[in-house]
Every structure is written in C-alpha cells, then in structure tokens.
C-alpha positions, 0 to 999 in steps of 0.5 A: 337945399341943393338939388343934389341933396334933394335927389339923394335924400329922395332915394330911400323915400322912392324906394319905400314908395315903390315897395308900398306901391307893390303891396297896394297894387297886389291888393288892388289886383286880387280884387280886380281878378275876383271880379274879372276872373270870377276866381278868388285865386290869382293865376300863377304862370306855372299853374298847370291847370291854367291856359296861356290866355288866362295867365297872359291876361292876368299878367297884363292886368297886373302890370298895368295896375302896378304901373299906374299905382307906382306912377301915382305914388311916385308923383305923390311923393315928388309933389310932397318933396317939392312942397317940403323943400321947394325943389323937385326931386327928379 
C-alpha cells in the first residue's frame, strides 16, 4: 500500500480517535476535578460565582488532560496502522 493511500485512509480514523479522546478526557477531567476542586460540578468560564483563579486552573488542567489523552490515542492509532499495513500513517 502506498504511503499516500495510508495517510488518506487514516484521516477518518484519526478524526474518530480525536472525538474519542475528547470524550475520554472529559470523563477523566471530571474525576480529577472532584478530587482537586472538591466539587462535583466542573467550572464553566461564564460562571459568575467562580473566580478567575479557579476558572483558569480548571482550564489548564482540562487542556493538559486532553492533550495527553489525545497524544496517547493518536500514537496508539498510528502504531496500529503500522502493524496492519507496515507503514506509518504520518
């Protein structure tokens, strides 16, 4: 299989993996926030009752979790494609 075909075929897989990463990271963030924030409700940027520090801290934690989960899932997907096709999709 040519490298271009593998890259093209991987695009929809990558999109699905990205969506899955978003769902998984959201679940993880909610659990982390329960421990870190001592609150079951995650802060929303427009929540009038939350301070700047809490909002920005929550956003930073959420972003870090999303980036790590997405990188792990993308890497696993690319490794799976290499095992299946013999070529790296990147």
